C-alpha positions as MATLAB code, in Angstrom:
seq = 'MTGKYPTHTGLLVNFVNPHREERGIADAFRAAGYHTGFLGKWHLSSGFITHQSMISGAVREGVATLIEPEYVPPGRGRLGFDEWAAFNFHMDFKQGFYYRDHTKKEYYPDYEADWIVDESIRFLKKHKDSDNPFFLMVAPHYPHPAWRGERDVPKRSLQQISEQIQLPPNCRQSFPMKLDSPGGTLELKLDQVRTYYAMCQNIDENLGRLLDYLDQAGLSENTLLVFTSDHGEQLGSHGRKSKMVPFEESINVPLILRLPNRIQAGMVSDVLYTPMDHLPTLCSLAGVDVPTEIDGIDLSPEILKQGKVQRDAVLIAHYVSAANYCRSHQDAMQWRGCRTKQYTYVKYVISGRELLFDNRADPYQMTNLINGSASKQLLKTMRGHLKQLLIESHDNMHPGTHYADWYDETRTVIRTGKGEL';
ca = [
     128.142  188.470   55.645;
     124.719  188.024   54.477;
     122.719  186.674   57.025;
     121.923  183.478   55.602;
     122.749  180.123   55.884;
     125.586  178.609   52.991;
     122.827  176.672   51.746;
     121.167  179.920   50.746;
     123.827  181.682   49.413;
     125.538  178.964   47.958;
     129.177  179.864   49.806;
     130.017  176.498   50.811;
     133.413  176.908   49.855;
     136.457  178.853   49.616;
     137.888  180.799   46.516;
     133.987  181.021   45.178;
     132.011  184.168   43.993;
     128.453  185.074   45.412;
     125.733  185.422   42.988;
     125.589  189.272   41.559;
     122.276  189.600   43.049;
     123.766  188.820   46.644;
     123.416  191.246   48.929;
     125.272  191.763   52.286;
     125.882  193.630   55.654;
     128.049  196.425   54.712;
     124.666  196.862   51.725;
     122.496  197.477   54.590;
     124.700  200.363   55.931;
     125.847  201.845   52.709;
     122.088  202.010   51.869;
     121.485  203.934   55.318;
     123.827  206.530   54.129;
     127.274  205.002   55.754;
     130.649  205.574   54.291;
     131.827  201.262   54.053;
     135.149  199.748   54.465;
     136.962  196.699   54.559;
     140.702  195.948   55.575;
     142.370  192.717   55.955;
     141.272  189.165   54.591;
     138.531  188.677   52.245;
     138.335  185.105   50.821;
     135.461  185.966   48.927;
     136.543  185.723   45.511;
     137.145  182.918   43.170;
     141.135  183.442   43.303;
     141.571  181.616   39.553;
     142.156  183.373   36.584;
     140.016  180.531   34.767;
     138.235  177.548   35.904;
     139.393  174.443   37.704;
     137.286  171.551   38.484;
     135.233  171.730   41.375;
     135.058  167.995   41.997;
     138.433  166.818   42.116;
     140.833  170.092   42.015;
     142.516  168.564   39.118;
     143.028  171.172   36.581;
     141.065  170.228   33.000;
     143.118  169.876   30.157;
     144.506  172.622   28.378;
     142.870  175.085   31.240;
     146.285  177.157   33.057;
     145.148  178.031   36.747;
     146.334  180.785   39.363;
     145.840  180.168   42.839;
     146.958  183.353   43.870;
     144.770  185.999   45.976;
     143.406  188.056   43.279;
     142.474  191.609   43.179;
     138.653  191.935   43.911;
     137.674  195.331   41.534;
     134.919  197.766   42.778;
     131.362  196.424   42.052;
     129.072  193.463   43.353;
     132.399  191.324   44.535;
     132.919  193.371   47.288;
     129.350  193.033   48.833;
     128.871  196.866   49.576;
     132.039  198.052   50.851;
     133.833  200.712   49.551;
     137.183  201.907   50.581;
     138.902  198.715   50.368;
     142.635  197.419   51.197;
     142.532  193.473   51.244;
     143.328  190.780   50.238;
     141.849  187.426   49.151;
     144.005  185.338   50.881;
     147.698  184.632   51.556;
     149.930  183.200   54.250;
     151.966  186.194   54.274;
     151.991  187.759   57.773;
     155.214  189.881   57.383;
     155.251  192.107   54.402;
     152.374  190.577   52.509;
     150.570  192.062   49.022;
     147.246  193.537   49.360;
     144.893  195.670   47.037;
     143.051  198.977   47.067;
     141.436  200.158   43.760;
     143.841  199.109   41.250;
     145.241  195.948   39.766;
     148.727  196.786   41.322;
     150.052  194.634   44.418;
     150.645  197.170   47.664;
     152.769  195.477   50.776;
     152.549  196.125   54.418;
     155.516  197.615   55.875;
     156.025  194.945   58.788;
     153.536  192.768   60.277;
     149.991  192.853   58.897;
     147.851  192.967   62.579;
     149.893  196.214   63.159;
     149.535  197.544   59.465;
     145.633  196.631   59.563;
     144.938  199.067   62.742;
     147.252  201.818   61.084;
     144.766  201.325   57.926;
     141.908  201.327   60.485;
     142.810  204.668   62.435;
     143.513  206.393   58.583;
     139.622  205.042   57.955;
     138.396  206.581   61.358;
     140.205  209.987   60.471;
     138.926  210.526   57.497;
     135.391  209.919   58.068;
     135.417  211.260   61.968;
     133.663  214.572   61.041;
     131.679  214.016   58.252;
     127.862  214.111   58.919;
     127.383  210.570   57.512;
     128.506  207.545   60.145;
     130.560  204.861   59.105;
     130.941  201.056   58.855;
     134.076  199.424   58.812;
     135.254  195.790   59.355;
     138.588  194.964   60.021;
     139.430  191.407   59.011;
     143.011  190.225   60.475;
     144.072  186.621   59.419;
     145.710  185.755   62.466;
     145.494  183.528   64.244;
     146.464  180.959   61.823;
     149.092  178.812   60.915;
     151.795  178.193   59.672;
     152.857  179.423   63.305;
     156.579  180.034   61.970;
     157.942  182.164   64.987;
     159.089  185.695   64.296;
     158.200  185.378   60.516;
     154.683  185.568   61.118;
     154.320  187.546   64.622;
     156.619  190.527   66.417;
     159.455  189.366   68.967;
     157.512  191.487   71.174;
     154.648  189.449   71.315;
     156.412  186.099   71.150;
     157.993  187.364   74.361;
     154.856  187.747   76.554;
     154.161  184.207   75.829;
     155.717  181.769   78.234;
     157.491  178.647   77.408;
     155.716  176.650   79.833;
     152.685  175.606   77.461;
     149.947  173.876   79.279;
     147.768  171.875   76.646;
     144.372  170.915   77.510;
     143.566  167.411   78.585;
     141.551  165.971   75.341;
     144.698  167.093   73.260;
     147.452  165.166   71.777;
     150.884  166.401   69.651;
     150.831  163.483   67.362;
     148.010  162.779   64.856;
     147.358  161.236   61.891;
     147.875  162.847   58.775;
     144.445  162.779   57.490;
     141.306  162.417   59.310;
     140.041  159.352   58.064;
     143.648  157.493   57.645;
     145.770  155.870   59.766;
     148.634  156.435   56.966;
     151.092  159.045   58.040;
     151.095  161.297   61.217;
     151.068  165.069   62.007;
     153.475  166.794   64.868;
     151.680  169.495   67.224;
     155.053  171.410   68.547;
     155.065  173.760   71.423;
     156.749  176.331   69.850;
     153.676  176.357   67.234;
     151.332  176.347   70.100;
     153.748  179.549   71.557;
     153.351  180.998   68.003;
     149.703  180.897   68.116;
     149.113  182.534   71.636;
     151.448  185.061   70.494;
     149.357  185.917   67.791;
     146.500  186.269   69.648;
     148.278  188.713   72.080;
     149.242  190.566   69.162;
     145.558  191.008   68.196;
     145.064  191.824   71.517;
     147.730  194.701   71.626;
     146.425  195.898   68.332;
     142.716  196.181   69.368;
     143.785  198.527   72.106;
     145.260  200.613   69.806;
     142.220  201.138   67.999;
     140.355  201.527   71.363;
     142.423  204.247   72.270;
     142.458  205.843   69.099;
     138.647  205.711   69.494;
     138.990  207.523   72.776;
     141.414  210.349   71.509;
     139.229  211.551   69.011;
     136.075  211.329   71.250;
     134.145  208.503   68.827;
     133.887  205.753   71.736;
     130.547  207.062   73.230;
     129.044  206.680   69.830;
     130.394  203.563   68.167;
     129.625  200.067   67.867;
     132.355  198.093   68.227;
     132.116  194.233   67.580;
     134.907  191.540   68.338;
     134.651  188.186   67.127;
     136.575  185.640   64.867;
     134.710  183.398   61.831;
     136.325  179.920   63.691;
     138.512  178.401   66.243;
     141.621  176.306   65.920;
     141.405  172.171   67.331;
     145.302  173.074   67.944;
     145.855  168.963   68.682;
     142.502  168.452   70.654;
     140.499  165.456   69.525;
     143.886  165.007   67.389;
     143.492  167.683   65.222;
     144.585  170.625   63.613;
     143.280  173.179   61.728;
     139.170  173.162   62.257;
     136.301  171.922   60.164;
     135.096  169.114   62.417;
     132.173  170.071   64.986;
     134.296  170.260   68.340;
     133.706  173.429   70.494;
     137.598  174.506   69.948;
     136.238  175.013   66.520;
     132.927  176.074   66.158;
     132.634  178.364   69.515;
     134.471  181.408   69.136;
     134.583  185.173   70.621;
     132.030  187.550   70.795;
     132.483  191.104   72.531;
     129.577  193.882   71.706;
     130.512  197.574   73.223;
     128.200  200.216   72.864;
     128.607  202.337   76.050;
     125.322  203.818   77.715;
     123.378  201.256   76.245;
     125.248  198.109   76.460;
     125.672  197.109   80.156;
     129.714  197.015   80.882;
     130.301  193.523   82.331;
     126.957  191.731   80.935;
     127.148  188.212   79.685;
     124.596  186.688   77.855;
     124.142  182.711   76.951;
     122.075  183.231   73.912;
     122.655  181.017   70.991;
     124.274  183.743   68.498;
     125.619  182.786   64.799;
     127.624  184.478   62.554;
     123.888  184.874   60.525;
     122.687  187.177   62.986;
     125.199  189.485   62.779;
     123.406  191.321   60.036;
     119.900  192.111   61.503;
     121.297  192.002   65.431;
     123.930  194.814   64.541;
     121.232  196.584   61.766;
     118.847  196.833   64.675;
     121.143  198.204   67.318;
     122.254  200.944   64.851;
     118.985  201.692   63.961;
     119.480  200.463   59.955;
     116.646  198.794   57.928;
     116.952  194.972   58.050;
     116.898  193.082   54.696;
     114.480  190.503   54.554;
     114.729  187.097   53.057;
     117.517  186.471   56.035;
     117.677  183.522   58.183;
     119.587  185.028   61.292;
     117.256  186.682   63.974;
     117.841  190.015   65.651;
     119.535  189.212   68.895;
     119.489  192.881   70.198;
     116.586  192.841   72.724;
     118.899  189.889   74.887;
     121.972  192.636   74.236;
     120.410  195.466   75.522;
     118.708  193.399   78.242;
     114.721  194.185   76.886;
     113.828  190.909   76.655;
     114.835  187.327   76.003;
     114.486  185.210   72.147;
     113.298  182.414   72.428;
     115.845  179.575   70.571;
     116.509  176.159   71.435;
     118.981  175.013   68.986;
     121.080  176.143   66.516;
     122.624  174.407   62.855;
     126.573  173.818   62.524;
     128.031  171.827   59.691;
     130.704  171.223   57.366;
     129.339  170.560   53.605;
     132.864  169.270   51.789;
     135.643  167.348   52.490;
     138.210  169.756   51.285;
     138.367  173.465   51.996;
     138.475  174.300   48.324;
     136.654  171.739   46.232;
     133.585  169.951   46.356;
     134.958  166.368   47.179;
     133.621  163.978   49.490;
     136.408  161.587   50.366;
     136.728  162.274   54.100;
     134.025  161.279   56.274;
     135.236  163.406   59.310;
     134.801  166.702   57.526;
     131.266  166.219   55.774;
     128.673  166.314   58.868;
     125.437  168.672   60.167;
     124.631  169.357   63.492;
     122.842  171.332   65.876;
     124.201  173.069   69.494;
     121.938  173.903   72.086;
     122.721  175.930   75.382;
     123.878  172.283   76.701;
     124.590  169.572   74.000;
     126.391  169.192   70.930;
     124.681  166.509   68.601;
     126.468  165.469   65.400;
     125.526  163.164   62.231;
     128.137  162.602   59.396;
     126.579  162.208   56.256;
     128.809  159.493   54.721;
     128.680  156.801   57.536;
     125.542  158.066   58.883;
     127.570  157.891   62.793;
     126.692  160.118   65.394;
     128.143  162.196   68.598;
     126.436  163.963   71.185;
     128.346  165.835   74.026;
     126.946  167.374   77.301;
     129.322  170.528   77.179;
     128.105  171.499   80.889;
     129.418  168.263   82.289;
     132.087  167.405   79.814;
     133.468  170.964   78.436;
     136.342  169.303   76.511;
     133.998  166.400   75.046;
     135.787  163.401   75.865;
     132.313  161.518   76.228;
     130.157  160.697   73.839;
     126.709  159.921   74.773;
     125.342  158.048   71.855;
     127.344  154.978   73.268;
     124.806  154.287   75.832;
     124.599  157.162   78.147;
     122.416  159.097   76.102;
     118.488  159.272   77.443;
     116.049  158.461   74.402;
     114.474  161.339   75.196;
     117.262  163.388   74.671;
     118.201  161.752   71.407;
     114.907  162.202   70.157;
     115.195  165.933   71.158;
     118.197  166.890   69.344;
     117.822  164.359   66.305;
     114.465  166.340   65.941;
     116.262  169.748   66.273;
     118.645  168.820   63.556;
     115.919  167.586   61.238;
     113.941  171.299   61.871;
     116.972  173.230   60.980;
     117.604  171.528   57.927;
     114.337  171.731   56.621;
     114.939  175.121   57.038;
     117.866  175.390   55.136;
     116.540  173.532   52.680;
     119.779  170.949   53.042;
     119.142  167.322   52.072;
     122.763  166.346   53.583;
     124.610  165.588   50.561;
     127.548  164.366   49.902;
     130.505  166.685   49.094;
     130.833  166.183   45.109;
     126.587  167.244   44.999;
     127.558  170.719   45.351;
     129.731  171.329   42.056;
     126.662  171.773   39.921;
     126.240  175.055   42.389;
     129.053  177.020   40.696;
     129.843  177.978   36.789;
     133.116  177.527   35.128;
     134.411  181.034   36.675;
     133.576  178.964   40.218;
     130.610  181.777   40.890;
     127.513  180.572   42.502;
     124.583  180.174   39.875;
     122.625  177.530   42.177;
     121.364  177.438   46.193;
     119.531  174.716   48.268;
     116.456  176.491   46.965;
     117.237  175.943   43.324;
     118.796  177.670   40.412;
     119.454  181.308   40.467;
];
């Protein structure tokens, strides 16, 4: 959204509000005269009526909380998006609720992805003949747990996924309930995996509907379309569910860009592309002024085959040991690392333990080279990359509890790695 490191925005956990001066990608396009719209899961609002402790997650004495998707009113909380049909966070993939520009909940009629593409087409119809261009972000929630079959995804999508599920060699179906604890286990059921794949299929089907409309409306040739994701899913790999760990299943996400007559069809690039790079890259491709004071870089020369971008390594990180609070009770969820085109290197905040994988020779990351197989020069190089990236991002590798002071009583960012705002 911002083109910045999380340590430069303070957006390190869910359910927090950006600082009022924060600007995002929609602000850049809006300033250039674009109609801007957001549809789907937002998750950049506090979602709390009143304050809840950022450290422990416990309710402070005498203070009531409401853990529920909250209405995000027009204004700075929307980071430059004007037209709005969104929810902060919920797990209702069928007939779930969302908000527009008022506090009354509205409900999608059936499954979320079907609704969200219907909304997308309505937005496109509204603006396709305008003198001004449009910028629309479509943010479907799934694939996402709870993976409850037809309760979460249409039967037509489930029917297209075989019941014979092939799991990767690094997958375990039984694993610890907590990442650092041997007590209690979780089980990954194959019908859950099938639902996950059906969710992917349903997204693919609805993307096809959106592409068909662009063709029918005569918009395809002049519309830059980007398909990507925010994170992956372990789905049993390395004995994990969910994400927040440094393995490829979590951090390596899809990225496809289509702009006929400018981006060569079928072209594949191995350039290291991070979510921070969306803002400068998409602005550049659209001829929109790129904001200053961002950390991402413009990768349009790589995309347009106009030149190579020199980038040796990118930062990967998880700052706290709970998605919504500044906790530090689990070593496995507090880490920093770097990814090169070949290697993944990770260092954990609490224990200091390290991981090093050769992703070309070992794509399932089953052999930790730290255990004696890595050369001294390779270790020195990867540790050096991480050191430089931490300097650039003003990150001293603090434990999760350190960041509680970055937010006020409304869970709004008041401090970043650069200091008080």
